[in-house]
C-alpha positions in Angstrom: 0.0 0.0 0.0 1.0 3.6 -0.4 3.5 5.2 2.0 5.9 7.0 -0.3 3.8 10.0 -1.4 5.1 12.5 -4.0 5.0 16.3 -3.6 1.7 18.2 -3.2 0.3 19.2 -6.6 -2.8 21.2 -7.7 -5.5 18.9 -9.0 -6.2 18.8 -12.7 -8.8 17.2 -15.0 -7.2 13.8 -14.7 -7.3 13.9 -10.9 -10.9 15.2 -10.9 -11.8 12.2 -13.1 -10.1 9.8 -10.7 -12.0 11.3 -7.7 -15.2 11.2 -9.7 -14.8 7.5 -10.3 -15.2 6.8 -6.5 -17.7 9.5 -5.7 -20.7 7.2 -5.5 -18.8 4.7 -3.3 -17.8 7.5 -0.9 -21.3 8.9 -0.8 -22.7 5.4 0.0 -20.2 4.9 2.8 -20.9 8.2 4.5 -24.6 8.1 3.8 -25.1 11.4 2.0 -24.8 13.0 -1.4 -22.3 15.9 -1.8 -23.6 19.1 -3.3 -20.2 19.8 -4.6 -17.2 17.4 -5.1 -14.2 19.3 -6.4 -10.6 17.9 -6.3 -8.2 20.6 -5.1 -4.8 19.0 -4.5 -3.2 15.6 -4.6 -0.2 13.4 -4.0 0.7 10.3 -5.9 2.4 7.0 -5.0 4.6 5.7 -6.5 6.0 9.0 -7.5 8.4 9.5 -10.4 10.0 12.9 -10.5 9.9 14.8 -13.8 12.6 13.7 -16.2 13.1 10.3 -14.4 12.2 7.3 -16.6 9.8 5.0 -14.9 11.0 1.8 -16.8 8.1 -0.5 -17.5 4.7 1.1 -17.9 3.1 2.1 -14.6 0.5 -0.5 -13.8 -0.9 0.7 -10.5 -0.8 4.0 -8.5 -2.4 5.4 -5.4 -3.6 8.9 -5.2 -4.2 10.9 -2.0 -6.7 13.6 -3.1 -8.2 16.6 -1.2 -11.9 17.0 -2.3 -13.9 20.0 -1.4 -17.4 18.9 -0.3 -18.9 22.0 1.3 -18.0 25.4 -0.4 -15.0 27.0 1.2 -15.4 25.2 4.5 -15.1 21.4 4.4 -13.1 18.7 2.6 -12.6 14.9 2.5 -9.2 13.4 2.0 -9.5 10.2 -0.1 -7.0 7.5 -1.1 -7.8 6.0 -4.5 -6.0 3.0 -6.0 -5.9 3.0 -9.8 -5.1 -0.1 -11.8 -4.2 1.1 -15.3 -4.3 -2.5 -16.7 -7.8 -3.3 -15.7 -9.0 0.3 -15.5 -10.4 -0.1 -12.0 -10.6 2.6 -9.3 -10.9 1.6 -5.7 -11.6 3.8 -2.7 -9.0 2.6 -0.2 -9.6 5.1 2.6 -11.3 8.4 3.4 -10.8 11.0 6.1 -14.1 12.9 6.5 -15.3 16.3 7.6 -11.9 18.1 7.6 -11.4 21.8 7.5 -10.9 22.9 3.9 -7.5 24.3 4.9 -6.3 21.1 6.6 -3.0 19.9 5.2 -3.0 17.0 2.8 -0.8 14.9 5.1 1.2 11.9 3.9 -1.0 9.2 5.3 0.4 5.7 5.2 -2.1 3.0 4.4 -0.8 -0.4 5.5 -4.0 -2.5 5.9 -7.7 -2.4 6.6 -9.2 -0.7 9.6 -11.0 2.6 10.4 -12.5 4.0 7.2 -10.6 1.7 4.8 -12.4 0.0 2.0 
């Protein structure tokens, strides 16, 4: 599981798409629909710095994404596993009801427990 997170980056369309793939799963787990669901920032694991070759094609990566869920006040931090071979997106963990300005910490997910899967 992810422990070696890359640097904090602003979210883009690709990261929003990844977050969108697990939105319904997250809403089901927390028992409510989000009025807004906007990816703001993210970290990736494994992380390959720009200019460094990654060797074989990346098969799987985890993304730690800060998603705004209440305008200008609240966010969820989610960890999504993406398997690029099977095109599957799995919500591994979520950290709910955080202040929008809470840092996107480098959480380490080692196994199930708490809000995992």
